[in-house]
MDAnalysis code that builds the backbone (N, CA, C; Angstrom):
import MDAnalysis as mda
import numpy as np

u = mda.Universe.empty(240, n_residues=80, atom_resindex=np.repeat(np.arange(80), 3), trajectory=True)
u.add_TopologyAttr("name", ["N", "CA", "C"] * 80)
u.add_TopologyAttr("resid", np.arange(1, 81))
u.add_TopologyAttr("resname", ["UNK", "UNK", "UNK", "UNK", "UNK", "UNK", "UNK", "UNK", "UNK", "UNK", "UNK", "UNK", "UNK", "UNK", "UNK", "UNK", "UNK", "UNK", "UNK", "UNK", "UNK", "UNK", "UNK", "UNK", "UNK", "UNK", "UNK", "UNK", "UNK", "UNK", "UNK", "UNK", "UNK", "UNK", "UNK", "UNK", "UNK", "UNK", "UNK", "UNK", "UNK", "UNK", "UNK", "UNK", "UNK", "UNK", "UNK", "UNK", "UNK", "UNK", "UNK", "UNK", "UNK", "UNK", "UNK", "UNK", "UNK", "UNK", "UNK", "UNK", "UNK", "UNK", "UNK", "UNK", "UNK", "UNK", "UNK", "UNK", "UNK", "UNK", "UNK", "UNK", "UNK", "UNK", "UNK", "UNK", "UNK", "UNK", "UNK", "UNK"])
u.atoms.positions = np.array([
    [18.255, -16.781, -13.796],
    [18.445, -18.017, -13.059],
    [17.161, -18.802, -12.902],
    [17.065, -19.984, -12.870],
    [15.940, -20.716, -12.330],
    [16.217, -21.320, -11.139],
    [15.113, -21.540, -10.320],
    [15.164, -22.081, -8.994],
    [13.783, -22.596, -8.477],
    [13.837, -23.294, -7.463],
    [12.768, -23.880, -6.583],
    [12.743, -23.251, -5.195],
    [11.466, -22.937, -5.024],
    [10.864, -22.302, -3.594],
    [11.248, -23.233, -2.680],
    [12.525, -23.057, -1.453],
    [12.446, -23.887, -0.377],
    [11.583, -23.495, 0.622],
    [11.483, -22.205, 0.803],
    [10.707, -21.742, 2.036],
    [10.242, -20.496, 1.646],
    [8.999, -20.027, 2.008],
    [8.302, -18.690, 1.785],
    [7.461, -18.345, 2.788],
    [7.241, -16.930, 3.100],
    [6.480, -16.489, 4.182],
    [5.859, -15.318, 3.398],
    [4.547, -15.515, 2.738],
    [3.879, -14.628, 1.705],
    [3.427, -13.308, 2.743],
    [2.954, -13.356, 3.865],
    [2.643, -12.278, 4.640],
    [3.635, -11.403, 4.801],
    [4.928, -11.899, 4.819],
    [6.187, -10.861, 5.006],
    [6.897, -10.658, 3.828],
    [6.384, -11.368, 2.804],
    [6.938, -11.200, 1.392],
    [8.427, -11.487, 1.161],
    [8.625, -12.692, 1.941],
    [10.022, -13.346, 1.732],
    [10.111, -14.806, 1.272],
    [11.108, -15.053, 0.582],
    [11.432, -16.451, 0.211],
    [12.791, -16.862, -0.018],
    [13.240, -17.943, 0.127],
    [14.481, -18.622, -0.137],
    [14.593, -19.541, -1.300],
    [15.047, -19.426, -2.383],
    [15.271, -20.278, -3.431],
    [16.504, -21.085, -3.700],
    [16.247, -22.401, -3.977],
    [17.298, -23.241, -4.361],
    [17.725, -22.949, -5.928],
    [18.972, -22.680, -6.214],
    [19.287, -22.434, -7.570],
    [19.857, -23.382, -8.385],
    [19.509, -23.486, -9.873],
    [19.956, -24.535, -10.786],
    [21.131, -24.688, -10.709],
    [22.052, -23.719, -10.347],
    [23.552, -23.926, -10.432],
    [24.135, -24.598, -9.176],
    [23.246, -24.910, -8.350],
    [23.776, -25.861, -7.210],
    [24.657, -24.964, -6.242],
    [24.649, -23.727, -6.581],
    [25.461, -22.561, -5.805],
    [24.729, -22.568, -4.446],
    [24.982, -21.311, -3.782],
    [24.423, -20.632, -2.573],
    [22.879, -20.521, -2.817],
    [22.067, -20.758, -1.654],
    [20.761, -20.365, -2.038],
    [20.444, -18.773, -2.288],
    [19.299, -18.352, -2.821],
    [19.147, -16.985, -2.953],
    [18.036, -16.574, -2.152],
    [17.886, -15.365, -1.575],
    [17.286, -14.762, -0.789],
    [16.446, -13.622, -1.655],
    [15.057, -13.735, -1.119],
    [14.129, -12.521, -1.838],
    [13.366, -12.026, -0.941],
    [13.054, -10.655, -0.927],
    [12.205, -9.923, 0.021],
    [11.646, -8.960, -0.944],
    [10.503, -9.079, -0.996],
    [9.474, -7.871, -1.729],
    [9.820, -6.574, -1.112],
    [9.828, -5.527, -2.023],
    [9.853, -4.157, -1.709],
    [8.796, -3.933, -0.708],
    [8.879, -3.202, 0.102],
    [7.931, -2.711, 1.308],
    [6.506, -2.144, 0.780],
    [6.502, -1.568, -0.525],
    [5.309, -1.196, -1.019],
    [4.480, -2.141, -1.435],
    [5.087, -3.483, -1.932],
    [4.556, -4.586, -2.467],
    [4.030, -5.499, -1.457],
    [4.483, -5.592, -0.358],
    [4.206, -6.607, 0.675],
    [2.706, -6.716, 0.658],
    [2.214, -7.990, 0.520],
    [0.787, -8.239, 0.672],
    [0.344, -8.446, -0.864],
    [0.960, -7.998, -1.497],
    [0.274, -7.635, -3.002],
    [1.287, -8.599, -3.883],
    [2.083, -9.188, -3.492],
    [2.983, -9.965, -4.338],
    [2.557, -11.416, -4.811],
    [3.416, -12.093, -5.429],
    [3.386, -13.132, -6.281],
    [2.726, -14.321, -5.467],
    [3.082, -14.490, -4.119],
    [2.621, -15.586, -3.429],
    [3.155, -16.951, -3.719],
    [4.467, -16.935, -3.808],
    [5.089, -18.347, -3.995],
    [4.821, -19.290, -3.003],
    [4.752, -20.423, -3.351],
    [4.562, -21.526, -2.513],
    [5.759, -22.528, -2.316],
    [6.154, -23.131, -1.338],
    [7.086, -24.214, -1.367],
    [7.007, -25.258, -2.542],
    [8.021, -25.378, -3.240],
    [8.211, -26.226, -4.545],
    [8.022, -25.746, -5.860],
    [7.322, -24.241, -5.831],
    [7.281, -23.542, -7.081],
    [8.487, -23.407, -7.799],
    [8.533, -23.522, -8.970],
    [9.770, -23.109, -9.852],
    [9.589, -21.833, -10.310],
    [10.702, -21.030, -10.163],
    [10.767, -19.636, -10.474],
    [12.051, -19.325, -11.237],
    [11.733, -18.191, -11.838],
    [12.893, -17.567, -12.588],
    [13.153, -16.083, -12.059],
    [14.407, -15.750, -11.919],
    [14.591, -14.629, -11.255],
    [16.082, -14.085, -11.658],
    [16.274, -12.752, -11.405],
    [17.446, -12.129, -11.469],
    [18.376, -12.436, -10.294],
    [19.581, -12.371, -10.555],
    [20.386, -12.679, -9.252],
    [21.548, -11.526, -9.089],
    [21.679, -11.232, -8.049],
    [22.711, -10.096, -7.590],
    [23.391, -10.842, -6.323],
    [24.708, -10.397, -6.225],
    [25.503, -10.723, -4.837],
    [25.659, -9.220, -4.110],
    [25.377, -9.467, -2.930],
    [25.277, -8.400, -1.811],
    [26.064, -8.597, -0.609],
    [27.217, -8.354, -0.153],
    [27.802, -8.799, 0.933],
    [27.625, -10.471, 1.116],
    [28.283, -10.948, 0.122],
    [28.350, -12.306, 0.175],
    [27.123, -13.356, -0.048],
    [25.843, -12.502, -0.075],
    [24.643, -13.020, -0.132],
    [24.001, -13.113, -1.466],
    [23.746, -14.127, -2.034],
    [22.721, -14.025, -3.326],
    [21.356, -13.487, -2.933],
    [20.912, -12.435, -3.839],
    [19.773, -11.809, -3.762],
    [19.273, -11.938, -5.075],
    [17.823, -12.483, -4.870],
    [16.761, -12.756, -5.880],
    [16.299, -11.617, -6.258],
    [15.905, -11.031, -7.493],
    [15.076, -9.964, -7.769],
    [14.022, -10.415, -8.959],
    [12.870, -9.679, -8.926],
    [12.073, -9.815, -10.167],
    [11.681, -11.317, -10.349],
    [11.181, -12.068, -9.452],
    [10.947, -13.382, -9.509],
    [9.672, -13.690, -10.241],
    [9.728, -14.775, -11.377],
    [8.418, -14.904, -11.936],
    [8.212, -16.414, -11.842],
    [6.956, -16.819, -11.494],
    [6.601, -18.154, -11.444],
    [6.633, -18.748, -12.900],
    [7.225, -19.971, -12.749],
    [7.429, -20.796, -14.437],
    [6.449, -22.027, -14.171],
    [6.404, -22.691, -13.049],
    [5.578, -23.697, -12.841],
    [5.316, -24.027, -11.362],
    [3.917, -24.068, -11.024],
    [3.618, -24.479, -9.544],
    [3.949, -25.818, -9.192],
    [4.612, -26.152, -8.066],
    [4.665, -27.098, -7.378],
    [5.610, -28.342, -8.297],
    [6.594, -27.528, -8.960],
    [7.414, -28.561, -10.011],
    [8.573, -29.161, -9.023],
    [8.596, -28.558, -8.144],
    [9.946, -29.232, -7.273],
    [9.419, -29.559, -5.795],
    [8.066, -30.061, -5.614],
    [7.722, -30.054, -4.421],
    [8.509, -30.919, -3.368],
    [9.126, -32.124, -3.991],
    [9.674, -33.118, -3.022],
    [11.153, -32.485, -2.938],
    [11.658, -31.193, -3.411],
    [12.790, -30.882, -3.167],
    [13.331, -30.658, -1.714],
    [12.324, -29.658, -1.195],
    [12.835, -29.470, 0.287],
    [13.074, -30.450, 1.210],
    [12.177, -31.720, 1.008],
    [12.482, -32.820, 1.961],
    [13.603, -33.777, 1.481],
    [13.895, -33.624, 0.274],
    [15.180, -34.210, -0.327],
    [16.407, -33.542, 0.157],
    [16.447, -32.192, 0.144],
    [17.692, -31.445, 0.845],
    [17.895, -31.768, 2.226],
    [16.815, -32.011, 2.920],
    [16.797, -31.970, 4.449],
    [17.387, -33.708, 4.593],
    [17.303, -34.535, 3.814],
    [17.472, -35.854, 3.941],
    [18.810, -36.569, 4.361],
])
């Protein structure tokens, strides 16, 4: 799946991704052993990730940066 980072907290190792299929948002949380050593995604970054569903939530796994700030306008546009 391809998506754009809508929100991230790099110190906690968490992020929320908007998904290319316009479905539900995907939630990412770094494994505890990696917190603070992770990718450090910023709002607007385009990422590619694996997707699974757990208890009706989309969970993102193995996220990889595709392009920095590719969708920087998206968070504000979705609030709009």
